[in-house]
Backbone as CSV, one residue per row, in Angstrom:
resi,resn,N_x,N_y,N_z,CA_x,CA_y,CA_z,C_x,C_y,C_z
1,MET,-86.067,87.069,3.576,-87.304,86.508,4.462,-88.506,87.513,4.169
2,THR,-89.521,86.872,3.697,-90.799,87.506,3.506,-91.729,87.157,4.660
3,GLY,-92.594,88.129,5.013,-93.446,87.995,6.160,-92.708,87.984,7.418
4,CYS,-91.594,88.685,7.446,-90.659,88.623,8.682,-91.247,89.074,9.955
5,ALA,-92.373,89.800,10.054,-92.927,90.319,11.262,-94.103,89.344,11.778
6,GLY,-94.416,88.443,10.987,-95.510,87.431,11.429,-94.977,86.563,12.482
7,PHE,-96.020,85.603,12.818,-95.745,84.601,13.793,-94.473,83.731,13.609
8,VAL,-94.523,82.944,12.429,-93.390,82.190,12.102,-92.304,82.848,11.627
9,GLY,-92.537,83.975,10.920,-91.443,84.908,10.334,-90.591,85.508,11.329
10,SER,-91.166,85.996,12.466,-90.399,86.815,13.460,-89.523,85.780,14.154
11,HIS,-89.955,84.620,14.540,-89.191,83.639,15.128,-88.036,83.131,14.287
12,SER,-88.338,82.936,12.975,-87.281,82.542,11.945,-86.289,83.628,11.778
13,THR,-86.673,84.808,11.753,-85.804,85.899,11.683,-84.724,85.920,12.768
14,GLU,-85.228,85.809,14.038,-84.384,85.801,15.164,-83.488,84.556,15.125
15,ALA,-83.874,83.408,14.667,-83.026,82.196,14.618,-81.991,82.439,13.546
16,LEU,-82.255,82.995,12.455,-81.246,83.227,11.402,-80.180,84.281,11.919
17,LEU,-80.636,85.283,12.599,-79.684,86.261,13.099,-78.803,85.671,14.161
18,ALA,-79.365,84.782,15.002,-78.619,84.159,16.048,-77.575,83.265,15.477
19,ALA,-77.769,82.680,14.310,-76.969,81.828,13.535,-75.907,82.515,12.858
20,GLY,-75.929,83.872,12.813,-74.902,84.667,12.166,-75.188,85.093,10.841
21,HIS,-76.404,84.887,10.396,-76.758,85.263,9.087,-77.185,86.750,8.955
22,LEU,-77.046,87.520,7.798,-77.652,88.667,7.617,-79.032,88.510,7.086
23,VAL,-80.009,89.230,7.468,-81.456,89.031,7.066,-81.934,90.400,6.484
24,ARG,-82.500,90.262,5.380,-83.308,91.295,4.781,-84.720,90.819,4.801
25,GLY,-85.435,91.470,5.713,-86.944,91.055,5.977,-87.936,92.007,5.286
26,ILE,-88.846,91.507,4.656,-89.875,92.343,4.040,-91.320,91.911,4.691
27,ASP,-92.100,92.937,4.975,-93.437,92.655,5.480,-94.297,93.885,4.972
28,ALA,-95.506,93.523,4.697,-96.579,94.534,4.235,-97.313,95.080,5.423
29,PHE,-97.271,94.458,6.567,-98.001,94.894,7.778,-99.478,95.111,7.416
30,THR,-100.055,94.122,6.852,-101.493,94.194,6.432,-102.275,94.242,7.676
31,SER,-103.551,94.579,7.430,-104.630,94.686,8.497,-105.358,93.429,8.775
32,TYR,-104.857,92.270,8.355,-105.620,91.027,8.755,-105.691,90.825,10.301
33,TYR,-104.572,91.266,10.869,-104.731,91.513,12.350,-103.839,92.734,12.674
34,ASP,-103.922,93.150,13.932,-103.303,94.437,14.315,-101.769,94.538,13.970
35,PRO,-101.423,95.445,13.051,-100.075,95.571,12.638,-99.124,95.878,13.863
36,ALA,-99.720,96.354,14.883,-98.885,96.889,16.067,-98.385,95.416,16.784
37,ILE,-99.073,94.389,16.631,-98.713,93.089,17.160,-97.316,92.608,16.349
38,LYS,-97.422,92.832,15.074,-96.332,92.428,14.155,-95.097,93.288,14.468
39,ARG,-95.314,94.521,14.726,-94.151,95.385,15.111,-93.460,94.942,16.428
40,THR,-94.404,94.689,17.378,-93.745,94.087,18.543,-92.984,92.738,18.329
41,ASN,-93.522,91.971,17.460,-92.791,90.702,17.171,-91.348,90.953,16.722
42,LEU,-91.136,92.093,15.974,-89.821,92.404,15.378,-88.949,93.276,16.392
43,SER,-89.352,93.470,17.596,-88.675,94.385,18.508,-87.226,93.854,18.717
44,GLU,-87.071,92.547,18.838,-85.621,92.083,19.086,-84.860,92.173,17.776
45,ALA,-85.445,91.788,16.583,-84.707,91.924,15.427,-84.279,93.219,14.985
46,LEU,-85.161,94.168,15.251,-84.848,95.586,14.878,-83.589,96.197,15.617
47,SER,-83.300,95.598,16.634,-82.065,96.057,17.384,-80.791,95.393,16.941
48,HIS,-80.848,94.451,16.012,-79.767,93.701,15.601,-79.156,94.303,14.366
49,PRO,-77.758,94.459,14.402,-77.143,95.100,13.241,-77.292,94.345,11.988
50,GLY,-77.510,93.009,12.007,-77.543,92.143,10.850,-78.938,92.119,10.132
51,PHE,-79.843,92.966,10.734,-81.279,92.936,10.210,-81.626,94.154,9.380
52,GLU,-82.270,94.070,8.253,-82.695,95.160,7.478,-84.224,95.013,7.260
53,LEU,-85.095,95.922,7.541,-86.440,95.795,7.343,-86.882,96.504,6.190
54,VAL,-87.700,95.961,5.220,-88.185,96.666,4.047,-89.739,96.505,4.166
55,GLU,-90.475,97.555,4.272,-91.866,97.592,4.365,-92.498,97.832,3.051
56,ALA,-93.008,96.729,2.437,-93.491,96.813,1.050,-94.404,95.604,0.877
57,ASP,-95.101,95.735,-0.353,-96.049,94.706,-0.830,-95.392,93.912,-1.993
58,LEU,-95.303,92.632,-1.796,-94.613,91.858,-2.766,-95.278,91.856,-4.273
59,ALA,-96.586,92.233,-4.117,-97.330,92.275,-5.475,-97.085,93.499,-6.242
60,THR,-96.251,94.430,-5.645,-95.977,95.737,-6.310,-94.554,96.088,-6.325
61,ILE,-93.792,95.548,-5.254,-92.374,96.040,-5.146,-91.565,95.518,-6.280
62,ASP,-90.380,96.232,-6.564,-89.371,95.627,-7.436,-88.614,94.490,-6.841
63,CYS,-89.146,93.277,-7.073,-88.609,92.117,-6.481,-87.135,91.791,-6.836
64,ASP,-86.717,92.216,-8.043,-85.339,92.065,-8.448,-84.378,92.886,-7.492
65,GLY,-84.877,94.062,-7.155,-84.074,94.883,-6.334,-84.053,94.346,-4.858
66,LEU,-85.220,93.727,-4.520,-85.301,93.146,-3.147,-84.311,91.995,-2.970
67,LEU,-84.163,91.157,-4.064,-83.247,90.023,-3.876,-81.887,90.270,-4.375
68,ASP,-81.564,91.476,-4.742,-80.095,91.779,-5.054,-79.148,91.470,-3.877
69,GLY,-78.289,90.503,-4.162,-77.268,90.274,-3.156,-77.742,89.258,-2.082
70,VAL,-78.894,88.627,-2.376,-79.578,87.647,-1.478,-79.196,86.248,-1.860
71,ASP,-78.615,85.431,-0.979,-78.269,84.017,-1.314,-79.498,83.173,-1.343
72,ALA,-80.344,83.308,-0.368,-81.523,82.394,-0.160,-82.773,83.103,0.231
73,VAL,-83.873,82.592,-0.137,-85.142,83.243,0.143,-85.972,82.243,1.047
74,LEU,-86.449,82.751,2.183,-87.368,82.079,3.068,-88.724,82.743,2.874
75,HIS,-89.717,82.291,2.064,-90.934,82.994,1.756,-92.084,82.576,2.560
76,LEU,-92.342,83.285,3.572,-93.444,82.973,4.631,-94.585,83.941,4.387
77,ALA,-94.459,84.920,3.630,-95.598,85.923,3.437,-96.796,85.360,2.793
78,GLY,-98.060,85.763,3.188,-99.188,85.211,2.491,-100.417,85.734,3.208
79,GLN,-101.548,85.563,2.557,-102.833,85.876,3.195,-103.429,84.583,3.910
80,PRO,-103.594,84.640,5.192,-104.116,83.459,5.890,-105.690,83.457,5.972
81,GLY,-106.191,82.370,6.431,-107.633,82.398,6.831,-108.437,81.617,5.871
82,VAL,-109.013,80.495,6.427,-109.831,79.539,5.564,-111.184,80.316,5.331
83,ARG,-111.800,80.666,6.454,-113.203,81.348,6.381,-113.316,82.642,5.624
84,SER,-112.098,83.436,5.791,-112.132,84.706,5.057,-111.821,84.664,3.514
85,SER,-111.528,83.314,3.089,-111.127,83.234,1.654,-112.301,83.108,0.723
86,TRP,-113.477,82.996,1.214,-114.692,82.932,0.358,-115.048,84.378,-0.091
87,GLU,-115.950,84.457,-1.025,-116.613,85.651,-1.479,-115.554,86.889,-1.750
88,ASP,-115.652,87.909,-1.217,-114.885,89.099,-1.469,-113.441,88.826,-1.007
89,GLY,-113.167,88.036,-0.019,-111.802,87.705,0.490,-110.920,87.010,-0.432
90,PHE,-111.536,86.412,-1.522,-110.764,85.599,-2.429,-109.703,86.344,-3.228
91,GLU,-110.033,87.663,-3.528,-109.112,88.392,-4.354,-107.804,88.721,-3.538
92,ASP,-107.818,89.017,-2.359,-106.706,89.177,-1.432,-105.873,87.935,-1.396
93,HIS,-106.598,86.664,-1.329,-105.733,85.496,-1.309,-104.997,85.225,-2.443
94,VAL,-105.654,85.499,-3.651,-104.990,85.228,-4.973,-103.838,86.187,-5.135
95,ARG,-104.054,87.412,-4.690,-102.931,88.481,-4.870,-101.796,88.163,-4.000
96,CYS,-102.058,87.858,-2.668,-100.954,87.645,-1.716,-100.301,86.210,-1.777
97,ASN,-101.074,85.248,-2.244,-100.531,83.886,-2.071,-100.048,83.333,-3.442
98,ILE,-100.691,83.860,-4.661,-100.305,83.360,-5.905,-99.383,84.462,-6.616
99,THR,-100.059,85.574,-6.819,-99.304,86.627,-7.617,-97.915,87.013,-6.900
100,ALA,-97.992,87.286,-5.616,-96.880,87.662,-4.969,-95.705,86.584,-5.083
101,THR,-96.029,85.357,-5.012,-95.172,84.220,-5.034,-94.592,84.083,-6.410
102,GLN,-95.377,84.282,-7.510,-94.805,84.203,-8.862,-93.899,85.328,-9.113
103,ARG,-94.156,86.447,-8.707,-93.207,87.613,-8.867,-91.918,87.408,-8.119
104,LEU,-91.944,86.811,-6.924,-90.838,86.663,-6.163,-89.971,85.535,-6.793
105,LEU,-90.627,84.506,-7.321,-89.911,83.397,-8.036,-89.241,83.858,-9.334
106,GLU,-89.931,84.654,-10.079,-89.328,85.240,-11.198,-87.948,86.074,-10.954
107,ALA,-88.067,86.839,-9.803,-86.868,87.546,-9.433,-85.869,86.558,-8.979
108,ALA,-86.154,85.610,-8.211,-85.250,84.640,-7.702,-84.491,83.870,-8.954
109,ARG,-85.212,83.538,-9.934,-84.718,82.932,-11.121,-83.712,83.925,-11.838
110,ARG,-84.061,85.226,-11.987,-83.216,86.179,-12.728,-81.920,86.512,-11.878
111,GLN,-82.125,86.516,-10.495,-81.022,86.828,-9.614,-80.070,85.644,-9.328
112,SER,-80.447,84.471,-9.780,-79.715,83.240,-9.571,-79.610,82.878,-8.119
113,THR,-80.747,82.959,-7.473,-80.838,82.762,-6.004,-80.542,81.139,-5.814
114,GLN,-79.677,80.912,-4.709,-79.234,79.590,-4.496,-80.311,78.673,-3.910
115,ARG,-81.181,79.206,-3.091,-82.298,78.387,-2.539,-83.548,79.147,-2.291
116,PHE,-84.687,78.678,-2.565,-86.002,79.298,-2.398,-86.829,78.371,-1.568
117,VAL,-87.116,78.620,-0.240,-87.924,77.796,0.529,-89.312,78.589,0.814
118,ALA,-90.371,77.893,0.507,-91.658,78.606,0.781,-92.467,77.844,1.738
119,ALA,-93.344,78.613,2.434,-94.333,78.054,3.347,-95.584,77.667,2.647
120,SER,-95.886,76.264,2.662,-97.224,75.753,2.050,-98.011,75.434,3.286
121,SER,-99.003,74.593,3.115,-99.963,74.472,4.144,-100.701,73.021,4.088
122,SER,-100.903,72.540,5.244,-101.735,71.260,5.273,-103.130,71.464,4.623
123,SER,-103.501,72.694,4.488,-104.948,72.951,3.814,-104.941,72.401,2.482
124,ILE,-103.792,72.272,1.806,-103.858,71.775,0.435,-104.457,70.342,0.337
125,TYR,-104.291,69.514,1.447,-104.772,68.114,1.371,-106.352,68.118,1.504
126,GLY,-106.926,69.072,2.210,-108.459,69.054,2.358,-108.716,67.857,3.238
127,ASP,-109.745,67.112,2.935,-110.243,66.052,3.675,-109.606,64.755,3.126
128,ALA,-108.352,64.478,3.420,-107.641,63.397,2.887,-108.252,62.080,3.396
129,ASP,-108.022,61.048,2.569,-108.523,59.720,2.856,-107.771,58.895,3.858
130,SER,-106.437,59.298,4.059,-105.569,58.608,4.836,-104.835,59.459,5.818
131,PHE,-104.585,58.868,7.097,-103.815,59.730,8.098,-102.841,58.691,8.840
132,PRO,-101.640,59.070,8.982,-101.142,60.459,8.578,-100.972,60.574,7.114
133,THR,-101.112,61.695,6.659,-101.171,61.914,5.158,-99.695,62.147,4.702
134,SER,-99.301,61.362,3.602,-98.032,61.484,3.093,-98.137,62.495,1.944
135,GLU,-96.849,62.979,1.640,-96.665,63.843,0.504,-97.137,63.335,-0.864
136,SER,-97.238,62.056,-0.973,-97.687,61.430,-2.256,-99.224,61.377,-2.526
137,VAL,-99.962,61.837,-1.388,-101.462,61.901,-1.540,-101.765,63.067,-2.428
138,THR,-102.659,62.748,-3.346,-103.111,63.828,-4.329,-103.849,64.987,-3.534
139,PRO,-103.377,66.223,-3.507,-104.025,67.314,-2.795,-105.376,67.594,-3.237
140,LEU,-106.380,67.855,-2.358,-107.742,68.220,-2.899,-108.285,69.160,-1.755
141,PRO,-107.931,70.382,-1.974,-108.412,71.448,-0.894,-109.810,71.638,-0.808
142,VAL,-110.410,71.969,0.266,-111.815,72.209,0.486,-112.142,73.593,0.793
143,SER,-111.100,74.458,0.612,-111.421,75.911,0.884,-110.632,76.803,-0.183
144,PRO,-111.155,77.923,-0.642,-110.442,78.837,-1.518,-108.962,79.074,-0.937
145,TYR,-108.775,79.219,0.371,-107.491,79.390,0.944,-106.572,78.324,0.576
146,GLY,-107.084,77.012,0.639,-106.257,75.849,0.348,-105.904,75.821,-1.139
147,VAL,-106.853,76.291,-1.930,-106.660,76.359,-3.451,-105.578,77.312,-3.749
148,THR,-105.499,78.433,-3.140,-104.463,79.409,-3.437,-103.079,78.913,-2.863
149,LYS,-103.175,78.290,-1.761,-101.750,77.738,-1.246,-101.287,76.631,-2.112
150,LEU,-102.139,75.785,-2.652,-101.779,74.721,-3.565,-101.207,75.339,-4.863
151,ALA,-101.899,76.451,-5.362,-101.497,77.040,-6.609,-100.120,77.580,-6.494
152,ALA,-99.889,78.267,-5.235,-98.565,78.775,-4.956,-97.523,77.617,-4.824
153,GLU,-97.845,76.598,-4.297,-96.884,75.505,-4.209,-96.594,74.983,-5.552
154,HIS,-97.606,74.813,-6.436,-97.299,74.386,-7.786,-96.460,75.363,-8.570
155,MET,-96.526,76.597,-8.292,-95.745,77.555,-8.879,-94.234,77.338,-8.446
156,VAL,-94.067,77.203,-7.091,-92.680,76.848,-6.590,-92.055,75.810,-7.242
157,THR,-92.912,74.619,-7.349,-92.326,73.394,-8.005,-91.968,73.619,-9.437
158,LEU,-92.980,74.314,-10.205,-92.670,74.611,-11.566,-91.305,75.321,-11.801
159,TYR,-90.980,76.336,-10.998,-89.812,77.122,-11.154,-88.573,76.204,-10.837
160,GLY,-88.826,75.177,-10.015,-87.702,74.224,-9.673,-87.509,73.287,-10.828
161,THR,-88.604,72.682,-11.393,-88.418,71.650,-12.405,-88.183,72.261,-13.801
162,ASN,-88.564,73.468,-14.049,-88.385,74.052,-15.431,-87.139,74.937,-15.453
163,PHE,-86.761,75.549,-14.434,-85.621,76.332,-14.516,-84.398,75.996,-13.575
164,GLY,-84.672,74.930,-12.881,-83.594,74.456,-12.025,-83.378,75.263,-10.765
165,LEU,-84.334,76.219,-10.496,-84.235,76.955,-9.151,-84.380,76.015,-8.064
166,SER,-83.445,76.003,-7.070,-83.546,75.164,-6.055,-84.712,75.469,-4.996
167,THR,-85.879,74.827,-5.123,-87.006,75.244,-4.437,-87.434,74.124,-3.442
168,VAL,-87.946,74.531,-2.318,-88.470,73.590,-1.301,-89.831,74.196,-0.835
169,SER,-90.929,73.380,-0.795,-92.101,73.754,-0.218,-92.398,73.033,1.191
170,LEU,-92.523,73.739,2.222,-92.765,73.190,3.490,-94.262,73.179,3.796
171,ARG,-94.926,72.037,4.014,-96.365,71.984,4.243,-96.505,72.059,5.806
172,TYR,-96.883,73.232,6.272,-96.952,73.433,7.791,-98.337,72.741,8.158
173,PHE,-98.364,71.980,9.313,-99.512,71.498,9.960,-99.780,72.327,11.192
174,THR,-100.716,73.194,11.208,-101.118,74.188,12.325,-99.980,74.413,13.329
175,VAL,-99.375,75.485,13.090,-98.264,75.856,13.958,-98.806,76.619,15.168
176,TYR,-98.251,76.354,16.247,-98.701,77.093,17.489,-97.435,77.512,18.321
177,GLY,-97.709,78.254,19.450,-96.612,78.608,20.354,-96.669,80.171,20.500
178,PRO,-95.700,80.721,21.313,-95.695,82.183,21.567,-95.767,82.860,20.306
179,ARG,-96.533,84.017,20.322,-96.781,84.976,19.221,-97.713,84.514,18.257
180,GLN,-98.427,83.208,18.445,-99.384,82.740,17.541,-100.340,83.858,17.155
181,ARG,-100.807,83.842,15.891,-101.781,84.857,15.418,-103.053,84.807,16.390
182,PRO,-103.613,86.026,16.637,-104.734,86.119,17.500,-106.007,85.334,17.096
183,ASP,-106.041,85.065,15.686,-107.374,84.385,15.268,-107.205,82.901,15.269
184,MET,-106.063,82.328,15.632,-105.929,80.948,15.607,-106.464,80.228,16.916
185,ALA,-106.683,78.965,16.713,-107.584,78.301,17.827,-106.888,78.311,19.180
186,ILE,-105.721,77.842,19.276,-105.085,77.624,20.574,-104.935,79.050,21.261
187,GLN,-104.565,80.128,20.536,-104.500,81.418,21.049,-105.786,81.939,21.618
188,ARG,-106.874,81.569,20.906,-108.233,82.070,21.288,-108.685,81.221,22.477
189,MET,-108.252,79.899,22.461,-108.769,79.118,23.703,-107.948,79.683,24.923
190,ILE,-106.713,80.000,24.818,-105.985,80.501,25.930,-106.490,81.775,26.448
191,ARG,-106.748,82.714,25.573,-107.263,84.054,25.865,-108.673,83.917,26.418
192,SER,-109.478,82.993,25.975,-110.779,82.711,26.598,-110.705,82.210,28.042
193,SER,-109.844,81.242,28.272,-109.550,80.709,29.537,-109.021,81.829,30.512
194,LEU,-108.239,82.680,30.170,-107.659,83.727,30.995,-108.504,85.000,31.092
195,GLY,-109.839,84.837,30.663,-110.694,85.929,30.938,-111.231,86.706,29.795
196,GLY,-110.901,86.218,28.664,-111.321,86.788,27.306,-112.800,86.303,26.969
197,PRO,-113.234,86.691,25.868,-114.565,86.266,25.383,-114.564,84.672,25.110
198,ALA,-115.649,84.191,25.190,-115.804,82.678,25.033,-115.328,82.217,23.583
199,PHE,-114.773,80.968,23.585,-114.168,80.495,22.434,-115.379,80.071,21.438
200,PRO,-115.208,80.523,20.149,-116.247,80.039,19.263,-115.949,78.674,18.699
201,LEU,-116.839,77.769,19.100,-116.683,76.385,18.622,-117.569,76.043,17.437
202,PHE,-116.995,75.892,16.297,-117.798,75.610,15.080,-117.879,74.020,14.917
203,GLY,-119.036,73.545,14.877,-119.279,72.090,14.811,-119.334,71.502,16.135
204,ASP,-119.240,70.153,16.253,-119.387,69.385,17.446,-118.183,69.158,18.199
205,GLY,-117.010,69.635,17.790,-115.738,69.472,18.430,-114.972,68.170,18.135
206,SER,-115.554,67.349,17.232,-114.887,66.119,16.877,-113.784,66.246,15.818
207,ALA,-113.824,67.405,15.131,-112.704,67.748,14.172,-111.315,67.619,14.824
208,SER,-110.314,67.075,14.119,-109.107,66.955,14.787,-107.884,67.594,13.860
209,ARG,-106.817,67.893,14.636,-105.656,68.534,14.006,-104.370,67.963,14.433
210,SER,-103.397,68.047,13.685,-101.993,67.865,14.186,-101.308,69.200,14.422
211,PHE,-100.812,69.484,15.553,-100.215,70.768,15.832,-98.744,70.698,15.913
212,THR,-98.088,71.710,15.408,-96.588,71.697,15.345,-95.964,72.938,15.965
213,PHE,-95.215,72.715,16.892,-94.724,73.883,17.790,-93.745,74.755,16.968
214,ILE,-93.828,76.048,17.320,-93.020,77.036,16.561,-91.637,76.710,16.553
215,GLY,-91.029,76.282,17.605,-89.520,76.045,17.760,-89.131,74.904,16.741
216,ASP,-90.065,73.847,16.635,-89.737,72.871,15.708,-89.747,73.254,14.251
217,VAL,-90.800,74.133,14.021,-90.914,74.634,12.582,-89.679,75.437,12.245
218,VAL,-89.239,76.328,13.153,-88.089,77.099,12.804,-86.958,76.318,12.508
219,ARG,-86.595,75.181,13.218,-85.644,74.282,12.991,-85.764,73.740,11.568
220,ALA,-86.916,73.373,11.114,-87.059,72.907,9.827,-86.860,73.984,8.713
221,ASN,-87.241,75.094,8.972,-86.995,76.247,8.038,-85.548,76.490,7.817
222,LEU,-84.846,76.490,8.865,-83.330,76.696,8.730,-82.734,75.462,7.973
223,ALA,-83.114,74.238,8.386,-82.637,73.067,7.722,-82.987,73.054,6.234
224,ALA,-84.087,73.526,5.804,-84.484,73.519,4.476,-83.720,74.558,3.622
225,LEU,-83.124,75.506,4.188,-82.362,76.568,3.483,-81.021,75.887,3.171
226,GLU,-80.538,74.801,3.656,-79.256,74.337,3.448,-79.164,72.782,2.947
227,ALA,-80.361,72.113,3.142,-80.370,70.624,2.914,-80.188,70.318,1.369
228,ASP,-79.587,69.266,1.125,-79.298,68.811,-0.263,-80.558,68.023,-0.752
229,VAL,-81.453,68.813,-1.509,-82.715,68.291,-1.960,-82.801,68.605,-3.422
230,ALA,-83.775,67.814,-4.118,-84.070,68.142,-5.530,-84.872,69.325,-5.646
231,PRO,-84.641,70.054,-6.689,-85.624,71.233,-7.024,-87.098,70.668,-7.039
232,GLY,-87.990,71.500,-6.456,-89.429,71.234,-6.449,-89.734,70.173,-5.382
233,THR,-88.877,70.098,-4.384,-89.282,69.186,-3.240,-90.346,69.744,-2.280
234,ALA,-91.286,68.866,-1.879,-92.319,69.334,-0.947,-92.202,68.417,0.251
235,VAL,-92.359,69.009,1.480,-92.116,68.257,2.751,-93.233,68.573,3.694
236,ASN,-93.689,67.548,4.412,-94.602,67.845,5.580,-93.883,68.222,6.763
237,LEU,-94.392,69.209,7.545,-93.945,69.585,8.868,-95.110,69.331,9.823
238,SER,-95.166,68.264,10.551,-96.273,67.874,11.365,-95.852,67.329,12.738
239,GLY,-96.535,67.831,13.797,-96.381,67.207,15.101,-96.944,65.857,15.171
240,ASP,-96.536,65.152,16.225,-96.938,63.630,16.224,-98.241,63.465,16.831
241,GLU,-98.720,64.330,17.606,-99.958,64.251,18.325,-101.132,64.797,17.528
242,ILE,-102.230,64.038,17.413,-103.399,64.500,16.762,-104.624,64.505,17.866
243,VAL,-105.131,65.657,17.886,-106.256,65.798,18.960,-107.456,66.380,18.438
244,SER,-108.653,66.044,18.933,-109.835,66.736,18.556,-109.911,68.116,19.184
245,VAL,-110.751,68.894,18.641,-111.073,70.280,19.263,-111.508,70.121,20.718
246,THR,-112.419,69.127,20.883,-112.799,69.021,22.348,-111.638,68.580,23.226
247,GLU,-110.843,67.786,22.752,-109.678,67.222,23.592,-108.741,68.456,23.838
248,LEU,-108.616,69.345,22.814,-107.818,70.486,22.912,-108.270,71.463,23.980
249,LEU,-109.658,71.708,23.897,-110.298,72.598,24.982,-109.990,71.994,26.364
250,GLU,-110.112,70.767,26.497,-109.843,70.198,27.750,-108.451,70.381,28.217
251,LEU,-107.437,70.263,27.300,-106.036,70.367,27.583,-105.682,71.743,28.033
252,VAL,-106.202,72.653,27.259,-105.842,74.088,27.592,-106.567,74.481,28.929
253,GLY,-107.751,73.999,29.246,-108.317,74.253,30.589,-107.534,73.693,31.705
254,THR,-106.964,72.360,31.499,-106.168,71.782,32.455,-104.935,72.606,32.664
255,LEU,-104.284,73.063,31.646,-103.046,73.646,31.785,-103.123,75.119,32.370
256,THR,-104.242,75.794,32.001,-104.461,77.112,32.660,-105.081,77.096,34.043
257,GLY,-105.755,75.940,34.437,-106.422,75.834,35.604,-107.862,76.374,35.568
258,VAL,-108.320,76.809,34.362,-109.681,77.328,34.192,-110.296,76.810,32.867
259,ASP,-111.441,76.175,32.956,-112.251,75.745,31.851,-112.300,76.791,30.856
260,VAL,-112.248,76.442,29.531,-112.446,77.342,28.481,-113.891,77.586,28.233
261,PRO,-114.473,78.780,28.323,-115.806,79.028,28.012,-116.133,78.840,26.500
262,VAL,-117.195,78.371,26.080,-117.444,78.091,24.686,-118.768,78.616,24.245
263,ASP,-118.828,79.199,23.061,-120.093,79.556,22.265,-120.039,78.648,21.163
264,ARG,-121.233,77.933,20.910,-121.349,76.941,19.752,-122.023,77.561,18.608
265,PHE,-121.440,77.152,17.384,-121.928,77.487,16.128,-121.871,76.360,15.236
266,PRO,-122.659,76.430,14.117,-122.624,75.378,13.069,-121.276,75.161,12.387
267,SER,-120.976,74.087,11.881,-119.722,73.959,11.039,-119.631,74.938,10.046
268,GLN,-118.410,75.342,9.548,-118.325,76.293,8.488,-117.829,75.755,7.279
269,PRO,-118.222,76.295,6.084,-117.590,75.784,4.818,-116.170,75.931,4.759
270,GLY,-115.410,74.862,4.254,-113.992,74.938,4.137,-113.119,74.396,5.236
271,ASP,-113.784,74.114,6.340,-112.981,73.576,7.472,-112.802,72.033,7.245
272,ALA,-111.505,71.606,7.100,-111.182,70.169,7.035,-111.576,69.426,8.326
273,ARG,-112.083,68.212,8.164,-112.502,67.522,9.378,-111.325,67.011,10.135
274,HIS,-110.253,66.503,9.437,-109.141,66.054,10.120,-107.809,66.341,9.439
275,THR,-106.718,66.609,10.109,-105.488,66.730,9.581,-104.314,66.041,10.331
276,GLY,-103.370,65.508,9.706,-102.235,64.889,10.378,-101.245,64.417,9.262
277,GLY,-100.052,64.785,9.332,-99.060,64.606,8.354,-97.874,63.518,8.657
278,ALA,-97.641,62.642,7.740,-96.499,61.759,7.851,-95.226,62.628,7.730
279,THR,-94.272,62.297,8.474,-92.996,63.130,8.471,-91.692,62.344,8.087
280,GLU,-91.891,61.137,7.607,-90.668,60.333,7.111,-89.841,61.106,6.230
281,ARG,-90.470,61.788,5.223,-89.699,62.519,4.186,-88.845,63.656,4.903
282,ALA,-89.471,64.372,5.801,-88.765,65.381,6.543,-87.594,64.875,7.305
283,ALA,-87.750,63.627,7.970,-86.585,63.052,8.659,-85.548,62.686,7.603
284,GLU,-85.847,62.162,6.508,-84.899,61.719,5.549,-84.175,62.807,4.855
285,LEU,-84.907,63.834,4.534,-84.263,64.879,3.711,-83.765,66.053,4.538
286,LEU,-84.470,66.396,5.561,-84.070,67.545,6.418,-83.428,67.139,7.791
287,GLY,-83.546,65.866,8.181,-83.106,65.415,9.479,-83.960,65.931,10.493
288,TRP,-85.172,66.081,10.210,-86.104,66.835,11.155,-87.187,65.855,11.539
289,THR,-87.523,66.026,12.963,-88.639,65.426,13.650,-89.040,66.393,14.567
290,SER,-90.464,66.374,14.899,-90.975,67.298,15.832,-90.469,66.743,17.259
291,SER,-90.050,67.622,18.081,-89.633,67.113,19.527,-90.300,67.755,20.656
292,THR,-91.297,68.580,20.344,-92.134,69.276,21.504,-93.382,68.586,21.757
293,PRO,-93.616,67.935,22.814,-94.926,67.456,23.145,-95.967,68.556,23.287
294,LEU,-97.225,68.318,22.858,-98.198,69.389,22.732,-98.471,70.031,24.102
295,ALA,-98.521,69.335,25.227,-98.760,69.976,26.477,-97.670,70.939,26.760
296,ASP,-96.395,70.574,26.540,-95.279,71.451,26.807,-95.280,72.712,25.950
297,GLY,-95.687,72.447,24.710,-95.806,73.672,23.853,-96.893,74.652,24.203
298,ILE,-98.045,74.127,24.525,-99.162,74.905,24.963,-98.878,75.677,26.308
299,SER,-98.118,74.906,27.194,-97.732,75.611,28.384,-96.831,76.749,28.243
300,GLU,-95.795,76.683,27.239,-94.991,77.739,26.874,-95.865,78.850,26.374
301,GLN,-96.850,78.562,25.535,-97.617,79.632,24.917,-98.529,80.375,26.008
302,ILE,-98.951,79.555,27.046,-99.725,80.195,28.083,-98.797,81.114,28.971
303,ARG,-97.616,80.684,29.234,-96.629,81.574,29.916,-96.423,82.839,29.134
304,TRP,-96.219,82.794,27.764,-96.050,83.998,26.930,-97.325,84.853,27.048
305,ASN,-98.466,84.330,27.031,-99.709,85.058,27.162,-99.797,85.795,28.512
306,ARG,-99.565,85.150,29.593,-99.580,85.747,30.874,-98.525,86.768,30.950
307,ALA,-97.231,86.645,30.355,-96.263,87.582,30.473,-96.590,88.771,29.737
308,THR,-97.242,88.680,28.559,-97.460,89.836,27.633,-98.829,90.581,27.890
309,THR,-99.695,89.933,28.664,-100.916,90.521,28.835,-101.119,91.023,30.381
310,GLY,-100.058,90.788,31.063,-100.084,91.270,32.610,-101.028,90.366,33.353
């Protein structure tokens, strides 16, 4: 498991351990957000006898040694952030999203890894012409971040089709829930509503997103590690509800009981106008559908925020 201390990674680590698996987790604890948050995410896993933590950078570590004795890889590590991927930030995105993925794939091929599941992103679609967007739509990213995630996904597919490595790419559509990264929209809205700084609203609020609850994503991650799928398969993971940023602000305010204060800014380069994924392929290949209504998932995230911030 790479990126084991992150939002999706820590939840997935706990689920794998609970299912009786041994987990070797790797994380670089980068400074994109406070590494102390990531260490807190791992507090439960670190007390489990089946968990081994490796603190290292995938772009430099001996990946063959890392995968020695490993049956399957869940590759969640990467450099997030659409707005930070322009200018000087692009180099980190290339290094963490493309170079690290290629090095890990090479090691997986040499070590005869049985399954390689990688986190991709809805950002690869950019401003798609159709919604919900199916996996057959030609990706056309609108940010450097999306470009690097698409390149990494292409790499995963290439190692599947050329070398027979059993690879799966999971295209996440805006994952939310307890432990969500502090820079992500729902987390910032909740913190704003609970007394934090005003939420920075870029654009007029009409942009819309499909949101996928962390528990649903974890179920898909585990299913993808074992499902009978062809090498190079790509699958959308998307919630059923698509809401605008304005509607999301209203929903968070209703659920916390306090309107979310907003500071308004112009639209930013690289922000897709709308996202929403078709999930028929996920249902067919993984037996997966999202099951958490948006209001229920946000309510759980609000409870977690209140419990962890006092």
